[in-house]
PDBQT receptor file of N, H, CA, C and O in Angstrom, charges set to zero:
ATOM      1  N   UNK A   1     245.552 259.628 125.419  1.00  0.00    +0.000 N 
ATOM      2  CA  UNK A   1     244.877 260.896 124.950  1.00  0.00    +0.000 C 
ATOM      3  C   UNK A   1     243.762 260.742 125.303  1.00  0.00    +0.000 C 
ATOM      4  O   UNK A   1     243.135 259.727 125.606  1.00  0.00    +0.000 OA
ATOM      5  N   UNK A   2     243.340 262.414 125.241  1.00  0.00    +0.000 N 
ATOM      6  H   UNK A   2     243.850 263.239 124.995  1.00  0.00    +0.000 HD
ATOM      7  CA  UNK A   2     242.508 263.018 125.588  1.00  0.00    +0.000 C 
ATOM      8  C   UNK A   2     241.956 263.597 125.201  1.00  0.00    +0.000 C 
ATOM      9  O   UNK A   2     242.631 264.275 124.426  1.00  0.00    +0.000 OA
ATOM     10  N   UNK A   3     240.712 263.958 125.178  1.00  0.00    +0.000 N 
ATOM     11  H   UNK A   3     240.164 263.407 125.807  1.00  0.00    +0.000 HD
ATOM     12  CA  UNK A   3     240.263 265.075 123.978  1.00  0.00    +0.000 C 
ATOM     13  C   UNK A   3     239.602 266.204 125.223  1.00  0.00    +0.000 C 
ATOM     14  O   UNK A   3     238.570 265.926 125.832  1.00  0.00    +0.000 OA
ATOM     15  N   UNK A   4     240.356 267.446 125.456  1.00  0.00    +0.000 N 
ATOM     16  H   UNK A   4     241.195 267.672 124.961  1.00  0.00    +0.000 HD
ATOM     17  CA  UNK A   4     240.020 268.292 126.598  1.00  0.00    +0.000 C 
ATOM     18  C   UNK A   4     238.157 269.490 125.762  1.00  0.00    +0.000 C 
ATOM     19  O   UNK A   4     237.221 270.130 126.242  1.00  0.00    +0.000 OA
ATOM     20  N   UNK A   5     238.643 269.111 124.431  1.00  0.00    +0.000 N 
ATOM     21  H   UNK A   5     239.403 268.591 124.041  1.00  0.00    +0.000 HD
ATOM     22  CA  UNK A   5     237.434 270.179 123.611  1.00  0.00    +0.000 C 
ATOM     23  C   UNK A   5     235.618 269.080 124.257  1.00  0.00    +0.000 C 
ATOM     24  O   UNK A   5     234.445 269.080 123.884  1.00  0.00    +0.000 OA
ATOM     25  N   UNK A   6     236.339 268.411 125.228  1.00  0.00    +0.000 N 
ATOM     26  H   UNK A   6     237.292 268.411 125.531  1.00  0.00    +0.000 HD
ATOM     27  CA  UNK A   6     234.543 267.516 125.378  1.00  0.00    +0.000 C 
ATOM     28  C   UNK A   6     235.072 267.705 127.197  1.00  0.00    +0.000 C 
ATOM     29  O   UNK A   6     236.144 267.912 127.766  1.00  0.00    +0.000 OA
ATOM     30  N   UNK A   7     233.197 267.432 127.757  1.00  0.00    +0.000 N 
ATOM     31  H   UNK A   7     232.326 267.264 127.294  1.00  0.00    +0.000 HD
ATOM     32  CA  UNK A   7     233.690 267.070 129.140  1.00  0.00    +0.000 C 
ATOM     33  C   UNK A   7     233.240 265.533 129.794  1.00  0.00    +0.000 C 
ATOM     34  O   UNK A   7     232.224 264.838 129.787  1.00  0.00    +0.000 OA
ATOM     35  N   UNK A   8     234.590 265.445 130.346  1.00  0.00    +0.000 N 
ATOM     36  H   UNK A   8     235.416 266.010 130.352  1.00  0.00    +0.000 HD
ATOM     37  CA  UNK A   8     234.653 264.278 131.595  1.00  0.00    +0.000 C 
ATOM     38  C   UNK A   8     235.064 264.697 132.948  1.00  0.00    +0.000 C 
ATOM     39  O   UNK A   8     235.548 265.741 133.384  1.00  0.00    +0.000 OA
ATOM     40  N   UNK A   9     234.502 262.809 133.844  1.00  0.00    +0.000 N 
ATOM     41  H   UNK A   9     234.109 261.960 133.490  1.00  0.00    +0.000 HD
ATOM     42  CA  UNK A   9     235.156 263.091 134.819  1.00  0.00    +0.000 C 
ATOM     43  C   UNK A   9     236.550 263.115 134.458  1.00  0.00    +0.000 C 
ATOM     44  O   UNK A   9     236.943 262.662 133.383  1.00  0.00    +0.000 OA
ATOM     45  N   UNK A  10     237.484 263.745 135.516  1.00  0.00    +0.000 N 
ATOM     46  H   UNK A  10     237.165 264.113 136.390  1.00  0.00    +0.000 HD
ATOM     47  CA  UNK A  10     238.653 264.853 135.459  1.00  0.00    +0.000 C 
ATOM     48  C   UNK A  10     239.407 265.095 135.498  1.00  0.00    +0.000 C 
ATOM     49  O   UNK A  10     240.373 265.016 136.257  1.00  0.00    +0.000 OA
ATOM     50  N   UNK A  11     238.835 265.982 133.522  1.00  0.00    +0.000 N 
ATOM     51  H   UNK A  11     238.050 266.047 132.906  1.00  0.00    +0.000 HD
ATOM     52  CA  UNK A  11     239.027 267.280 132.731  1.00  0.00    +0.000 C 
ATOM     53  C   UNK A  11     239.992 267.533 132.549  1.00  0.00    +0.000 C 
ATOM     54  O   UNK A  11     240.978 267.323 131.843  1.00  0.00    +0.000 OA
ATOM     55  N   UNK A  12     239.197 268.626 134.141  1.00  0.00    +0.000 N 
ATOM     56  H   UNK A  12     238.396 268.797 134.715  1.00  0.00    +0.000 HD
ATOM     57  CA  UNK A  12     240.046 269.870 134.656  1.00  0.00    +0.000 C 
ATOM     58  C   UNK A  12     241.691 269.373 135.649  1.00  0.00    +0.000 C 
ATOM     59  O   UNK A  12     242.646 270.146 135.584  1.00  0.00    +0.000 OA
ATOM     60  N   UNK A  13     241.758 268.579 136.158  1.00  0.00    +0.000 N 
ATOM     61  H   UNK A  13     240.982 267.951 136.211  1.00  0.00    +0.000 HD
ATOM     62  CA  UNK A  13     243.094 268.043 136.953  1.00  0.00    +0.000 C 
ATOM     63  C   UNK A  13     243.617 267.485 135.376  1.00  0.00    +0.000 C 
ATOM     64  O   UNK A  13     244.835 267.653 135.445  1.00  0.00    +0.000 OA
ATOM     65  N   UNK A  14     243.384 267.037 134.302  1.00  0.00    +0.000 N 
ATOM     66  H   UNK A  14     242.395 266.901 134.246  1.00  0.00    +0.000 HD
ATOM     67  CA  UNK A  14     244.687 266.746 133.675  1.00  0.00    +0.000 C 
ATOM     68  C   UNK A  14     244.706 267.564 133.157  1.00  0.00    +0.000 C 
ATOM     69  O   UNK A  14     245.896 267.601 132.843  1.00  0.00    +0.000 OA
ATOM     70  N   UNK A  15     244.065 268.785 132.547  1.00  0.00    +0.000 N 
ATOM     71  H   UNK A  15     243.098 268.754 132.802  1.00  0.00    +0.000 HD
ATOM     72  CA  UNK A  15     244.384 268.975 131.986  1.00  0.00    +0.000 C 
ATOM     73  C   UNK A  15     244.955 270.166 132.990  1.00  0.00    +0.000 C 
ATOM     74  O   UNK A  15     245.101 271.220 132.371  1.00  0.00    +0.000 OA
ATOM     75  N   UNK A  16     245.388 270.266 134.682  1.00  0.00    +0.000 N 
ATOM     76  H   UNK A  16     245.270 269.410 135.185  1.00  0.00    +0.000 HD
ATOM     77  CA  UNK A  16     245.913 271.084 135.224  1.00  0.00    +0.000 C 
ATOM     78  C   UNK A  16     247.537 270.863 134.878  1.00  0.00    +0.000 C 
ATOM     79  O   UNK A  16     248.475 271.660 134.884  1.00  0.00    +0.000 OA
ATOM     80  N   UNK A  17     247.444 269.167 134.518  1.00  0.00    +0.000 N 
ATOM     81  H   UNK A  17     246.682 268.520 134.513  1.00  0.00    +0.000 HD
ATOM     82  CA  UNK A  17     249.210 268.469 135.352  1.00  0.00    +0.000 C 
ATOM     83  C   UNK A  17     249.638 268.749 133.460  1.00  0.00    +0.000 C 
ATOM     84  O   UNK A  17     250.816 268.834 133.115  1.00  0.00    +0.000 OA
ATOM     85  N   UNK A  18     248.389 268.865 132.358  1.00  0.00    +0.000 N 
ATOM     86  H   UNK A  18     247.432 268.796 132.639  1.00  0.00    +0.000 HD
ATOM     87  CA  UNK A  18     249.625 269.139 130.977  1.00  0.00    +0.000 C 
ATOM     88  C   UNK A  18     249.644 270.287 130.838  1.00  0.00    +0.000 C 
ATOM     89  O   UNK A  18     249.600 270.615 129.652  1.00  0.00    +0.000 OA
ATOM     90  N   UNK A  19     249.685 270.968 131.429  1.00  0.00    +0.000 N 
ATOM     91  H   UNK A  19     249.721 270.702 132.392  1.00  0.00    +0.000 HD
ATOM     92  CA  UNK A  19     249.671 272.160 131.402  1.00  0.00    +0.000 C 
ATOM     93  C   UNK A  19     250.875 273.068 131.804  1.00  0.00    +0.000 C 
ATOM     94  O   UNK A  19     251.472 274.113 131.546  1.00  0.00    +0.000 OA
ATOM     95  N   UNK A  20     250.810 271.420 133.009  1.00  0.00    +0.000 N 
ATOM     96  H   UNK A  20     250.325 270.571 133.219  1.00  0.00    +0.000 HD
ATOM     97  CA  UNK A  20     252.231 271.672 134.295  1.00  0.00    +0.000 C 
ATOM     98  C   UNK A  20     253.407 271.181 134.315  1.00  0.00    +0.000 C 
ATOM     99  O   UNK A  20     253.794 270.500 135.266  1.00  0.00    +0.000 OA
ATOM    100  N   UNK A  21     253.944 271.374 133.567  1.00  0.00    +0.000 N 
ATOM    101  H   UNK A  21     253.630 271.926 132.795  1.00  0.00    +0.000 HD
ATOM    102  CA  UNK A  21     254.485 269.463 133.045  1.00  0.00    +0.000 C 
ATOM    103  C   UNK A  21     255.786 269.705 133.762  1.00  0.00    +0.000 C 
ATOM    104  O   UNK A  21     256.190 270.867 133.811  1.00  0.00    +0.000 OA
ATOM    105  N   UNK A  22     256.791 268.337 134.564  1.00  0.00    +0.000 N 
ATOM    106  H   UNK A  22     256.463 267.393 134.524  1.00  0.00    +0.000 HD
ATOM    107  CA  UNK A  22     258.200 269.540 135.032  1.00  0.00    +0.000 C 
ATOM    108  C   UNK A  22     259.532 268.736 133.925  1.00  0.00    +0.000 C 
ATOM    109  O   UNK A  22     260.715 268.904 134.221  1.00  0.00    +0.000 OA
ATOM    110  N   UNK A  23     259.087 267.788 132.530  1.00  0.00    +0.000 N 
ATOM    111  H   UNK A  23     258.126 267.652 132.289  1.00  0.00    +0.000 HD
ATOM    112  CA  UNK A  23     259.446 266.609 131.575  1.00  0.00    +0.000 C 
ATOM    113  C   UNK A  23     259.827 267.408 130.587  1.00  0.00    +0.000 C 
ATOM    114  O   UNK A  23     259.126 268.109 129.857  1.00  0.00    +0.000 OA
ATOM    115  N   UNK A  24     261.253 267.228 130.610  1.00  0.00    +0.000 N 
ATOM    116  H   UNK A  24     261.822 266.658 131.202  1.00  0.00    +0.000 HD
ATOM    117  CA  UNK A  24     260.949 268.171 128.953  1.00  0.00    +0.000 C 
ATOM    118  C   UNK A  24     261.285 266.923 127.845  1.00  0.00    +0.000 C 
ATOM    119  O   UNK A  24     261.631 265.849 128.335  1.00  0.00    +0.000 OA
ATOM    120  N   UNK A  25     261.253 266.963 127.323  1.00  0.00    +0.000 N 
ATOM    121  H   UNK A  25     260.972 267.836 126.925  1.00  0.00    +0.000 HD
ATOM    122  CA  UNK A  25     261.232 266.133 126.059  1.00  0.00    +0.000 C 
ATOM    123  C   UNK A  25     262.206 266.202 125.325  1.00  0.00    +0.000 C 
ATOM    124  O   UNK A  25     262.721 267.140 124.715  1.00  0.00    +0.000 OA
ATOM    125  N   UNK A  26     262.486 264.923 125.435  1.00  0.00    +0.000 N 
ATOM    126  H   UNK A  26     262.068 264.162 125.931  1.00  0.00    +0.000 HD
ATOM    127  CA  UNK A  26     264.522 265.015 124.395  1.00  0.00    +0.000 C 
ATOM    128  C   UNK A  26     265.327 263.891 123.978  1.00  0.00    +0.000 C 
ATOM    129  O   UNK A  26     265.597 262.745 124.336  1.00  0.00    +0.000 OA
ATOM    130  N   UNK A  27     265.540 264.554 123.248  1.00  0.00    +0.000 N 
ATOM    131  H   UNK A  27     265.322 265.486 122.958  1.00  0.00    +0.000 HD
ATOM    132  CA  UNK A  27     266.256 263.687 121.169  1.00  0.00    +0.000 C 
ATOM    133  C   UNK A  27     267.906 262.894 122.189  1.00  0.00    +0.000 C 
ATOM    134  O   UNK A  27     268.902 263.365 122.738  1.00  0.00    +0.000 OA
ATOM    135  N   UNK A  28     267.015 260.751 121.817  1.00  0.00    +0.000 N 
ATOM    136  H   UNK A  28     266.206 260.368 121.371  1.00  0.00    +0.000 HD
ATOM    137  CA  UNK A  28     268.813 260.244 121.802  1.00  0.00    +0.000 C 
ATOM    138  C   UNK A  28     269.109 260.611 120.209  1.00  0.00    +0.000 C 
ATOM    139  O   UNK A  28     268.451 260.590 119.169  1.00  0.00    +0.000 OA
ATOM    140  N   UNK A  29     270.574 260.989 120.628  1.00  0.00    +0.000 N 
ATOM    141  H   UNK A  29     271.108 261.007 121.473  1.00  0.00    +0.000 HD
ATOM    142  CA  UNK A  29     271.305 260.759 118.852  1.00  0.00    +0.000 C 
ATOM    143  C   UNK A  29     271.953 259.749 119.780  1.00  0.00    +0.000 C 
ATOM    144  O   UNK A  29     272.078 259.714 121.004  1.00  0.00    +0.000 OA
ATOM    145  N   UNK A  30     272.412 258.744 118.561  1.00  0.00    +0.000 N 
ATOM    146  H   UNK A  30     272.310 258.772 117.567  1.00  0.00    +0.000 HD
ATOM    147  CA  UNK A  30     273.177 257.421 118.393  1.00  0.00    +0.000 C 
ATOM    148  C   UNK A  30     274.065 257.846 117.757  1.00  0.00    +0.000 C 
ATOM    149  O   UNK A  30     273.671 258.737 117.005  1.00  0.00    +0.000 OA
ATOM    150  N   UNK A  31     275.896 257.490 117.625  1.00  0.00    +0.000 N 
ATOM    151  H   UNK A  31     276.216 256.766 118.235  1.00  0.00    +0.000 HD
ATOM    152  CA  UNK A  31     277.339 257.739 117.401  1.00  0.00    +0.000 C 
ATOM    153  C   UNK A  31     276.790 255.775 116.964  1.00  0.00    +0.000 C 
ATOM    154  O   UNK A  31     276.352 254.889 117.698  1.00  0.00    +0.000 OA
ATOM    155  N   UNK A  32     277.162 255.806 115.198  1.00  0.00    +0.000 N 
ATOM    156  H   UNK A  32     277.518 256.526 114.602  1.00  0.00    +0.000 HD
ATOM    157  CA  UNK A  32     276.396 255.154 114.787  1.00  0.00    +0.000 C 
ATOM    158  C   UNK A  32     277.890 254.007 114.559  1.00  0.00    +0.000 C 
ATOM    159  O   UNK A  32     278.147 252.809 114.439  1.00  0.00    +0.000 OA
ATOM    160  N   UNK A  33     278.200 254.624 114.581  1.00  0.00    +0.000 N 
ATOM    161  H   UNK A  33     277.991 255.597 114.678  1.00  0.00    +0.000 HD
ATOM    162  CA  UNK A  33     279.896 252.872 114.113  1.00  0.00    +0.000 C 
ATOM    163  C   UNK A  33     279.972 252.397 116.330  1.00  0.00    +0.000 C 
ATOM    164  O   UNK A  33     280.320 251.306 116.781  1.00  0.00    +0.000 OA
ATOM    165  N   UNK A  34     279.626 253.357 116.988  1.00  0.00    +0.000 N 
ATOM    166  H   UNK A  34     279.343 254.243 116.621  1.00  0.00    +0.000 HD
ATOM    167  CA  UNK A  34     279.206 252.599 117.733  1.00  0.00    +0.000 C 
ATOM    168  C   UNK A  34     278.048 251.920 117.671  1.00  0.00    +0.000 C 
ATOM    169  O   UNK A  34     278.510 250.793 117.489  1.00  0.00    +0.000 OA
ATOM    170  N   UNK A  35     276.800 251.769 117.690  1.00  0.00    +0.000 N 
ATOM    171  H   UNK A  35     276.426 252.684 117.838  1.00  0.00    +0.000 HD
ATOM    172  CA  UNK A  35     275.855 251.587 117.769  1.00  0.00    +0.000 C 
ATOM    173  C   UNK A  35     275.784 249.830 116.512  1.00  0.00    +0.000 C 
ATOM    174  O   UNK A  35     275.345 248.688 116.648  1.00  0.00    +0.000 OA
ATOM    175  N   UNK A  36     276.454 250.556 115.478  1.00  0.00    +0.000 N 
ATOM    176  H   UNK A  36     276.810 251.484 115.367  1.00  0.00    +0.000 HD
ATOM    177  CA  UNK A  36     276.366 249.006 114.166  1.00  0.00    +0.000 C 
ATOM    178  C   UNK A  36     278.320 248.235 115.287  1.00  0.00    +0.000 C 
ATOM    179  O   UNK A  36     278.176 247.029 115.087  1.00  0.00    +0.000 OA
ATOM    180  N   UNK A  37     278.982 248.297 115.697  1.00  0.00    +0.000 N 
ATOM    181  H   UNK A  37     279.100 249.277 115.859  1.00  0.00    +0.000 HD
ATOM    182  CA  UNK A  37     279.430 247.596 116.797  1.00  0.00    +0.000 C 
ATOM    183  C   UNK A  37     279.437 246.741 117.934  1.00  0.00    +0.000 C 
ATOM    184  O   UNK A  37     280.104 245.799 118.362  1.00  0.00    +0.000 OA
ATOM    185  N   UNK A  38     277.681 247.944 118.521  1.00  0.00    +0.000 N 
ATOM    186  H   UNK A  38     277.139 248.709 118.173  1.00  0.00    +0.000 HD
ATOM    187  CA  UNK A  38     277.109 246.414 119.321  1.00  0.00    +0.000 C 
ATOM    188  C   UNK A  38     276.457 245.267 119.219  1.00  0.00    +0.000 C 
ATOM    189  O   UNK A  38     276.469 244.105 119.626  1.00  0.00    +0.000 OA
ATOM    190  N   UNK A  39     275.371 246.662 117.920  1.00  0.00    +0.000 N 
ATOM    191  H   UNK A  39     275.361 247.606 117.590  1.00  0.00    +0.000 HD
ATOM    192  CA  UNK A  39     274.289 244.727 117.115  1.00  0.00    +0.000 C 
ATOM    193  C   UNK A  39     275.623 244.034 116.127  1.00  0.00    +0.000 C 
ATOM    194  O   UNK A  39     275.338 242.996 115.529  1.00  0.00    +0.000 OA
ATOM    195  N   UNK A  40     276.468 244.364 116.027  1.00  0.00    +0.000 N 
ATOM    196  H   UNK A  40     276.700 245.207 116.514  1.00  0.00    +0.000 HD
ATOM    197  CA  UNK A  40     277.418 243.295 114.966  1.00  0.00    +0.000 C 
ATOM    198  C   UNK A  40     277.726 242.462 116.209  1.00  0.00    +0.000 C 
ATOM    199  O   UNK A  40     277.043 241.457 116.014  1.00  0.00    +0.000 OA
ATOM    200  N   UNK A  41     278.461 242.269 117.563  1.00  0.00    +0.000 N 
ATOM    201  H   UNK A  41     279.016 243.086 117.721  1.00  0.00    +0.000 HD
ATOM    202  CA  UNK A  41     279.277 241.968 118.589  1.00  0.00    +0.000 C 
ATOM    203  C   UNK A  41     278.245 240.893 119.377  1.00  0.00    +0.000 C 
ATOM    204  O   UNK A  41     278.470 239.813 119.924  1.00  0.00    +0.000 OA
ATOM    205  N   UNK A  42     276.491 242.007 119.107  1.00  0.00    +0.000 N 
ATOM    206  H   UNK A  42     276.309 242.884 118.662  1.00  0.00    +0.000 HD
ATOM    207  CA  UNK A  42     275.886 240.682 119.868  1.00  0.00    +0.000 C 
ATOM    208  C   UNK A  42     275.331 239.130 119.003  1.00  0.00    +0.000 C 
ATOM    209  O   UNK A  42     274.854 238.065 119.394  1.00  0.00    +0.000 OA
ATOM    210  N   UNK A  43     275.735 239.765 117.524  1.00  0.00    +0.000 N 
ATOM    211  H   UNK A  43     276.122 240.631 117.206  1.00  0.00    +0.000 HD
ATOM    212  CA  UNK A  43     275.552 238.389 116.443  1.00  0.00    +0.000 C 
ATOM    213  C   UNK A  43     276.932 238.048 116.597  1.00  0.00    +0.000 C 
ATOM    214  O   UNK A  43     277.006 236.820 116.613  1.00  0.00    +0.000 OA
ATOM    215  N   UNK A  44     278.158 238.622 116.727  1.00  0.00    +0.000 N 
ATOM    216  H   UNK A  44     278.097 239.620 116.714  1.00  0.00    +0.000 HD
ATOM    217  CA  UNK A  44     279.137 237.734 115.935  1.00  0.00    +0.000 C 
ATOM    218  C   UNK A  44     279.586 238.558 117.470  1.00  0.00    +0.000 C 
ATOM    219  O   UNK A  44     279.421 239.775 117.551  1.00  0.00    +0.000 OA
ATOM    220  N   UNK A  45     280.148 237.779 118.621  1.00  0.00    +0.000 N 
ATOM    221  H   UNK A  45     280.282 236.790 118.555  1.00  0.00    +0.000 HD
ATOM    222  CA  UNK A  45     280.984 238.155 119.417  1.00  0.00    +0.000 C 
ATOM    223  C   UNK A  45     281.956 237.912 119.700  1.00  0.00    +0.000 C 
ATOM    224  O   UNK A  45     282.098 236.842 120.292  1.00  0.00    +0.000 OA
ATOM    225  N   UNK A  46     283.331 238.883 119.400  1.00  0.00    +0.000 N 
ATOM    226  H   UNK A  46     283.216 239.752 118.919  1.00  0.00    +0.000 HD
ATOM    227  CA  UNK A  46     285.019 238.650 119.035  1.00  0.00    +0.000 C 
ATOM    228  C   UNK A  46     286.021 237.408 120.586  1.00  0.00    +0.000 C 
ATOM    229  O   UNK A  46     287.075 236.788 120.725  1.00  0.00    +0.000 OA
ATOM    230  N   UNK A  47     284.622 237.752 121.442  1.00  0.00    +0.000 N 
ATOM    231  H   UNK A  47     283.766 238.256 121.328  1.00  0.00    +0.000 HD
ATOM    232  CA  UNK A  47     285.571 237.063 122.921  1.00  0.00    +0.000 C 
ATOM    233  C   UNK A  47     284.528 236.369 123.524  1.00  0.00    +0.000 C 
ATOM    234  O   UNK A  47     284.404 236.622 124.722  1.00  0.00    +0.000 OA
ATOM    235  N   UNK A  48     283.608 235.436 122.976  1.00  0.00    +0.000 N 
ATOM    236  H   UNK A  48     283.709 235.231 122.002  1.00  0.00    +0.000 HD
ATOM    237  CA  UNK A  48     283.140 234.485 123.142  1.00  0.00    +0.000 C 
ATOM    238  C   UNK A  48     281.810 234.704 124.134  1.00  0.00    +0.000 C 
ATOM    239  O   UNK A  48     281.151 233.724 124.481  1.00  0.00    +0.000 OA
ATOM    240  N   UNK A  49     281.516 235.844 124.498  1.00  0.00    +0.000 N 
ATOM    241  H   UNK A  49     282.051 236.640 124.216  1.00  0.00    +0.000 HD
ATOM    242  CA  UNK A  49     280.967 236.069 125.025  1.00  0.00    +0.000 C 
ATOM    243  C   UNK A  49     280.107 237.723 124.471  1.00  0.00    +0.000 C 
ATOM    244  O   UNK A  49     280.645 238.789 124.771  1.00  0.00    +0.000 OA
ATOM    245  N   UNK A  50     279.147 237.707 123.893  1.00  0.00    +0.000 N 
ATOM    246  H   UNK A  50     278.710 236.841 123.649  1.00  0.00    +0.000 HD
ATOM    247  CA  UNK A  50     278.432 238.667 123.037  1.00  0.00    +0.000 C 
ATOM    248  C   UNK A  50     277.401 239.249 123.614  1.00  0.00    +0.000 C 
ATOM    249  O   UNK A  50     276.786 238.839 124.598  1.00  0.00    +0.000 OA
ATOM    250  N   UNK A  51     277.095 240.817 122.608  1.00  0.00    +0.000 N 
ATOM    251  H   UNK A  51     277.595 241.150 121.809  1.00  0.00    +0.000 HD
ATOM    252  CA  UNK A  51     277.072 241.924 124.244  1.00  0.00    +0.000 C 
ATOM    253  C   UNK A  51     276.008 242.115 123.860  1.00  0.00    +0.000 C 
ATOM    254  O   UNK A  51     275.810 242.358 122.670  1.00  0.00    +0.000 OA
ATOM    255  N   UNK A  52     274.423 242.025 125.307  1.00  0.00    +0.000 N 
ATOM    256  H   UNK A  52     274.584 241.828 126.274  1.00  0.00    +0.000 HD
ATOM    257  CA  UNK A  52     273.498 242.593 124.757  1.00  0.00    +0.000 C 
ATOM    258  C   UNK A  52     272.612 242.929 124.056  1.00  0.00    +0.000 C 
ATOM    259  O   UNK A  52     273.021 243.955 123.513  1.00  0.00    +0.000 OA
ATOM    260  N   UNK A  53     271.149 242.611 123.540  1.00  0.00    +0.000 N 
ATOM    261  H   UNK A  53     270.817 241.777 123.981  1.00  0.00    +0.000 HD
ATOM    262  CA  UNK A  53     270.712 242.990 122.474  1.00  0.00    +0.000 C 
ATOM    263  C   UNK A  53     270.383 244.693 122.822  1.00  0.00    +0.000 C 
ATOM    264  O   UNK A  53     270.069 245.047 123.958  1.00  0.00    +0.000 OA
ATOM    265  N   UNK A  54     270.503 245.610 121.730  1.00  0.00    +0.000 N 
ATOM    266  H   UNK A  54     270.758 245.322 120.807  1.00  0.00    +0.000 HD
ATOM    267  CA  UNK A  54     270.424 247.294 121.712  1.00  0.00    +0.000 C 
ATOM    268  C   UNK A  54     269.486 247.163 120.993  1.00  0.00    +0.000 C 
ATOM    269  O   UNK A  54     269.533 246.770 119.827  1.00  0.00    +0.000 OA
ATOM    270  N   UNK A  55     268.346 247.536 121.717  1.00  0.00    +0.000 N 
ATOM    271  H   UNK A  55     268.307 247.856 122.663  1.00  0.00    +0.000 HD
ATOM    272  CA  UNK A  55     266.948 247.812 120.998  1.00  0.00    +0.000 C 
ATOM    273  C   UNK A  55     266.730 249.336 120.712  1.00  0.00    +0.000 C 
ATOM    274  O   UNK A  55     266.967 250.393 121.297  1.00  0.00    +0.000 OA
ATOM    275  N   UNK A  56     265.942 248.785 119.072  1.00  0.00    +0.000 N 
ATOM    276  H   UNK A  56     265.749 247.927 118.597  1.00  0.00    +0.000 HD
ATOM    277  CA  UNK A  56     265.890 250.199 119.192  1.00  0.00    +0.000 C 
ATOM    278  C   UNK A  56     264.874 251.507 119.288  1.00  0.00    +0.000 C 
ATOM    279  O   UNK A  56     263.719 251.122 119.467  1.00  0.00    +0.000 OA
ATOM    280  N   UNK A  57     264.969 252.659 119.232  1.00  0.00    +0.000 N 
ATOM    281  H   UNK A  57     265.908 252.972 119.087  1.00  0.00    +0.000 HD
ATOM    282  CA  UNK A  57     262.905 252.779 120.200  1.00  0.00    +0.000 C 
ATOM    283  C   UNK A  57     262.947 253.629 118.437  1.00  0.00    +0.000 C 
ATOM    284  O   UNK A  57     263.661 254.097 117.550  1.00  0.00    +0.000 OA
ATOM    285  N   UNK A  58     261.092 253.231 119.042  1.00  0.00    +0.000 N 
ATOM    286  H   UNK A  58     260.512 252.851 119.763  1.00  0.00    +0.000 HD
ATOM    287  CA  UNK A  58     260.028 252.225 118.426  1.00  0.00    +0.000 C 
ATOM    288  C   UNK A  58     259.290 253.839 119.363  1.00  0.00    +0.000 C 
ATOM    289  O   UNK A  58     259.177 253.969 120.582  1.00  0.00    +0.000 OA
ATOM    290  N   UNK A  59     258.828 255.055 118.060  1.00  0.00    +0.000 N 
ATOM    291  H   UNK A  59     258.920 254.950 117.070  1.00  0.00    +0.000 HD
ATOM    292  CA  UNK A  59     257.707 255.596 118.891  1.00  0.00    +0.000 C 
ATOM    293  C   UNK A  59     256.085 254.975 119.508  1.00  0.00    +0.000 C 
ATOM    294  O   UNK A  59     255.793 253.800 119.731  1.00  0.00    +0.000 OA
ATOM    295  N   UNK A  60     255.524 255.766 119.616  1.00  0.00    +0.000 N 
ATOM    296  H   UNK A  60     255.761 256.721 119.435  1.00  0.00    +0.000 HD
ATOM    297  CA  UNK A  60     253.749 254.958 120.532  1.00  0.00    +0.000 C 
ATOM    298  C   UNK A  60     253.331 254.717 119.443  1.00  0.00    +0.000 C 
ATOM    299  O   UNK A  60     252.228 254.187 119.308  1.00  0.00    +0.000 OA
TER     300      UNK A  60
């Protein structure tokens, strides 16, 4: 996080980069039943091999 209202070394380069972003913010929407099935299978495997852990998204 940077305060662009203050002067600091590299401010102009960071400001230019912030204004010319090539990335797009997107939202990931999970299917509730699928996510619940993966979580259930990671704790109670049906065929003896548990599913890998499903990481829940966390904001900064």
